[in-house]
Backbone bond lengths (Angstrom), bond angles and torsions (degrees), N, CA, C in turn:
res aa  C-N    CA-C-N  psi(-1)  N-CA   C-N-CA  omega(-1)  CA-C   N-CA-C  phi
1 X - - - 1.452 - - 1.524 111.27 -
2 X 1.322 116.21 -29.40 1.463 117.97 -177.44 1.529 111.51 -60.47
3 X 1.317 117.26 -44.44 1.466 120.81 -179.00 1.530 111.90 -65.12
4 X 1.341 116.34 -38.36 1.466 118.92 178.11 1.525 110.64 -60.69
5 X 1.326 115.77 -46.37 1.461 119.56 179.82 1.525 111.70 -65.16
6 X 1.322 117.06 -43.64 1.465 119.97 -178.05 1.528 110.58 -66.42
7 X 1.322 117.40 -43.66 1.466 120.09 179.19 1.527 111.82 -63.32
8 X 1.330 117.11 -43.55 1.465 118.23 178.23 1.528 110.48 -67.12
9 X 1.335 117.27 -35.21 1.466 119.26 179.92 1.528 110.52 -62.80
10 X 1.340 117.37 -41.17 1.460 119.71 177.90 1.529 111.09 -66.79
11 X 1.330 117.25 -34.44 1.466 120.15 174.66 1.517 111.42 -61.06
12 X 1.340 116.43 -45.58 1.468 119.78 176.86 1.524 111.10 -63.24
13 X 1.339 117.26 -39.05 1.465 120.29 179.64 1.530 110.61 -61.40
14 X 1.318 116.82 -42.39 1.471 120.51 179.49 1.530 110.21 -62.73
15 X 1.327 116.60 -45.45 1.471 120.72 179.36 1.526 110.45 -64.06
16 X 1.329 116.12 -45.86 1.461 120.24 -178.97 1.517 112.76 -63.66
17 X 1.326 116.51 -42.73 1.464 119.88 178.18 1.524 111.47 -66.55
18 X 1.324 116.77 -39.66 1.467 119.85 177.59 1.530 110.65 -62.00
19 X 1.330 116.32 -42.31 1.465 119.14 177.69 1.525 110.56 -64.42
20 X 1.323 116.95 -40.87 1.468 120.55 178.03 1.524 112.01 -62.59
21 X 1.317 117.18 -42.35 1.469 120.97 178.17 1.523 110.27 -65.55
22 X 1.339 116.52 -41.11 1.470 120.08 177.33 1.530 110.78 -60.96
23 X 1.328 116.70 -43.69 1.471 119.29 179.30 1.522 110.87 -62.94
24 X 1.325 117.09 -42.01 1.466 120.26 179.77 1.527 111.07 -64.78
25 X 1.323 116.39 -43.84 1.468 120.28 -178.33 1.524 111.85 -67.16
26 X 1.322 116.30 -38.03 1.461 119.99 -177.94 1.527 112.75 -86.20
27 X 1.326 116.11 -9.82 1.470 122.87 -175.98 1.532 111.42 57.59
28 X 1.327 115.05 27.20 1.464 121.76 176.30 1.527 106.62 -119.09
29 X 1.311 116.49 106.75 1.458 121.84 -176.27 1.530 112.06 -100.83
30 X 1.308 116.18 29.75 1.453 121.58 -178.35 1.524 114.21 -65.30
31 X 1.317 116.96 -21.65 1.468 120.82 -179.27 1.534 111.67 -100.46
32 X 1.316 117.40 22.44 1.462 121.02 -178.09 1.527 112.27 -57.66
33 X 1.316 116.87 -42.20 1.469 120.43 179.61 1.533 110.39 -64.67
34 X 1.313 116.70 -41.37 1.471 120.90 177.65 1.526 110.09 -62.58
35 X 1.318 116.46 -46.89 1.464 121.93 178.91 1.529 110.49 -57.43
36 X 1.316 116.76 -45.61 1.472 120.67 -179.02 1.524 111.36 -62.73
37 X 1.321 117.52 -41.11 1.465 120.56 179.47 1.526 112.02 -69.81
38 X 1.319 117.32 -37.39 1.467 119.42 175.96 1.523 109.63 -60.38
39 X 1.317 115.54 -46.69 1.463 119.90 -176.90 1.530 111.64 -70.04
40 X 1.323 118.20 -37.64 1.462 119.46 -176.16 1.525 112.38 -80.96
41 X 1.333 118.14 -64.48 1.470 117.52 -175.74 1.523 112.18 -78.91
42 X 1.335 117.02 -26.11 1.454 119.59 178.15 1.510 111.98 -79.48
43 X 1.332 116.82 -59.91 1.456 120.52 -175.94 1.525 112.25 -80.76
44 X 1.312 117.86 -60.95 1.468 120.85 -170.48 1.528 112.23 -65.58
45 X 1.316 117.55 -51.84 1.463 119.64 -177.09 1.527 110.71 -65.02
46 X 1.330 117.94 -43.69 1.466 119.62 177.94 1.530 111.13 -60.78
47 X 1.336 116.65 -40.36 1.458 120.43 179.24 1.525 110.63 -64.37
48 X 1.312 116.38 -43.09 1.474 120.28 178.64 1.528 110.32 -63.80
49 X 1.326 117.32 -41.01 1.467 119.89 176.77 1.527 110.43 -59.87
50 X 1.338 117.16 -41.74 1.456 120.69 178.13 1.521 111.54 -61.24
51 X 1.324 116.13 -43.20 1.465 119.94 177.06 1.525 111.18 -63.11
52 X 1.314 116.39 -40.98 1.473 120.59 178.85 1.525 110.93 -59.84
53 X 1.327 115.58 -45.29 1.469 119.13 178.99 1.525 111.07 -62.40
54 X 1.313 117.10 -41.48 1.460 121.16 -177.33 1.527 111.87 -71.55
55 X 1.322 117.00 -44.80 1.463 120.71 -170.26 1.528 114.77 -89.65
56 X 1.328 117.49 -32.58 1.460 119.02 -172.90 1.521 114.66 -121.49
57 X 1.315 117.27 -28.35 1.468 119.36 -174.40 1.524 112.20 -98.28
58 X 1.320 116.86 9.59 1.467 123.16 178.27 1.529 112.77 56.42
59 X 1.321 116.40 20.93 1.460 122.29 175.84 1.530 113.20 53.68
60 X 1.315 116.00 31.97 1.464 121.21 -179.72 1.530 109.27 -75.56
61 X 1.315 115.78 133.53 1.460 120.93 176.86 1.524 107.72 -98.77
62 X 1.309 114.94 115.10 1.458 121.66 179.73 1.526 108.16 -129.48
63 X 1.320 117.16 166.49 1.469 118.53 176.20 1.534 112.22 -57.63
64 X 1.331 117.09 -36.65 1.465 120.27 -180.00 1.530 110.84 -68.91
65 X 1.334 117.61 -40.18 1.462 119.66 179.52 1.530 110.84 -68.02
66 X 1.328 116.87 -35.93 1.462 120.12 176.09 1.521 110.89 -65.69
67 X 1.337 116.44 -44.21 1.465 120.87 177.60 1.518 110.24 -59.31
68 X 1.312 116.60 -44.42 1.461 121.45 -179.56 1.530 110.58 -61.57
69 X 1.318 116.64 -43.90 1.470 120.47 179.73 1.528 110.91 -61.58
70 X 1.325 116.78 -53.44 1.463 119.67 -174.99 1.528 112.62 -69.44
71 X 1.309 117.29 -32.56 1.464 120.35 176.60 1.528 110.05 -65.96
72 X 1.332 116.29 -44.29 1.469 119.53 178.56 1.530 110.63 -62.94
73 X 1.322 117.00 -43.72 1.468 119.89 -178.71 1.531 111.54 -66.04
74 X 1.325 116.94 -44.39 1.473 120.10 179.36 1.526 110.41 -62.89
75 X 1.318 116.08 -43.69 1.462 119.94 178.80 1.512 111.95 -62.86
76 X 1.322 116.43 -43.34 1.464 120.73 -179.42 1.522 111.03 -64.17
77 X 1.318 117.20 -45.71 1.469 120.42 178.55 1.526 110.21 -61.45
78 X 1.332 117.28 -42.40 1.462 120.45 178.16 1.515 112.59 -61.88
79 X 1.323 117.07 -43.64 1.467 121.02 178.54 1.524 110.21 -63.04
80 X 1.325 116.51 -46.97 1.470 120.98 -177.07 1.531 110.81 -62.67
81 X 1.319 117.13 -48.78 1.478 119.91 -179.80 1.522 110.13 -64.43
82 X 1.336 116.31 -44.33 1.461 119.67 179.64 1.515 112.42 -59.70
83 X 1.332 117.32 -45.79 1.466 120.58 179.86 1.525 111.33 -67.37
84 X 1.336 116.76 -38.19 1.464 119.63 178.05 1.531 110.39 -60.99
85 X 1.315 116.22 -45.23 1.474 120.06 179.45 1.526 111.31 -66.11
86 X 1.326 116.43 -40.01 1.467 120.86 -178.96 1.529 111.43 -67.73
87 X 1.326 117.02 -53.52 1.463 120.17 -175.44 1.514 113.45 -77.35
88 X 1.319 116.56 -14.34 1.460 120.02 172.79 1.513 112.17 -87.53
89 X 1.338 115.94 0.50 1.470 122.72 -179.00 1.529 111.93 58.87
90 X 1.338 115.24 35.21 1.463 119.95 177.14 1.525 111.71 -86.79
91 X 1.336 116.76 -28.36 1.463 121.84 179.59 1.526 109.02 -139.29
92 X 1.315 114.81 158.59 1.466 120.36 177.64 1.524 109.93 -76.84
93 X 1.311 115.51 154.17 1.459 120.66 -179.00 1.528 111.07 -58.62
94 X 1.311 117.57 -35.18 1.464 121.04 -179.56 1.531 111.87 -63.37
95 X 1.316 116.17 -31.99 1.459 120.36 -178.48 1.526 112.15 -77.40
96 X 1.318 116.90 -35.86 1.464 120.32 -173.75 1.530 112.45 -97.09
97 X 1.306 117.51 -14.76 1.464 121.08 -177.81 1.532 113.40 -55.74
98 X 1.338 119.90 -44.93 1.471 118.93 178.57 1.530 112.89 -62.04
99 X 1.320 117.07 -37.47 1.467 120.71 178.54 1.523 109.89 -64.48
100 X 1.324 116.08 -44.69 1.468 120.05 179.52 1.522 111.26 -64.82
101 X 1.317 116.68 -38.32 1.465 120.03 -179.75 1.528 111.10 -65.01
102 X 1.322 116.63 -51.15 1.467 120.70 -179.16 1.533 110.57 -63.27
103 X 1.313 116.69 -41.98 1.463 120.58 -179.23 1.523 111.61 -65.43
104 X 1.320 116.91 -41.06 1.471 120.98 178.35 1.523 110.91 -63.76
105 X 1.310 116.22 -40.14 1.471 120.39 178.02 1.527 109.83 -65.97
106 X 1.327 117.49 -37.41 1.473 120.70 177.44 1.527 110.63 -62.09
107 X 1.341 117.19 -42.22 1.463 120.64 177.89 1.530 110.04 -63.74
108 X 1.330 116.94 -41.42 1.461 121.46 178.05 1.531 111.11 -62.53
109 X 1.320 117.40 -46.41 1.468 120.86 179.16 1.529 109.92 -62.80
110 X 1.341 116.94 -36.45 1.458 120.49 175.56 1.516 111.55 -59.77
111 X 1.316 116.88 -39.34 1.464 120.97 178.07 1.531 110.75 -68.27
112 X 1.317 116.52 -41.30 1.468 120.33 177.10 1.525 110.33 -61.70
113 X 1.337 116.62 -42.52 1.468 120.28 178.74 1.527 111.63 -64.17
114 X 1.324 117.55 -34.31 1.466 119.40 176.37 1.527 109.80 -64.16
115 X 1.302 117.16 -39.19 1.466 119.95 176.73 1.526 110.27 -64.17
116 X 1.320 117.06 -41.71 1.466 121.16 177.75 1.530 110.02 -60.83
117 X 1.333 117.36 -43.32 1.466 120.74 178.04 1.530 110.88 -60.16
118 X 1.324 116.53 -39.46 1.462 120.19 177.56 1.514 111.42 -65.65
119 X 1.315 116.33 -42.82 1.474 120.04 179.98 1.518 109.30 -63.59
120 X 1.322 117.79 -44.67 1.455 121.48 178.55 1.536 110.60 -62.10
121 X 1.301 116.73 -39.68 1.464 121.47 -178.33 1.532 110.72 -65.96
122 X 1.315 117.60 -40.15 1.467 119.85 -178.14 1.531 111.44 -71.36
123 X 1.311 117.67 -27.39 1.472 121.03 177.98 1.521 111.75 -73.80
124 X 1.344 116.61 -28.88 1.462 119.93 -177.02 1.535 112.37 -85.33
125 X 1.308 117.66 -6.50 1.473 119.87 -178.60 1.490 112.59 -95.70
């Protein structure tokens, strides 16, 4: 699981940095919120999850760890796409709000599941 998280985190970093460079070059910082979310929940949180799996969770692949990975990724992609559409003025807030809500909750549940994985890991040691 560590490699999956680290590889996806670098993918988010590339996308986030490209968006940041585009905003700087165009002098249009309208996607600043999207850029920040890509870098934080996409790059930083995914990278930290990868480190957690490698350093503390013994990189064990379980149904719960798989659920946590895919829930975090789905939530992150939903947040990023939703914010991009919203801040790019491609859709109205009413249209994208449900996507952002569900995606944000998915990211939150992913964080809760990471805590559960840690609790389970400490009991088995």
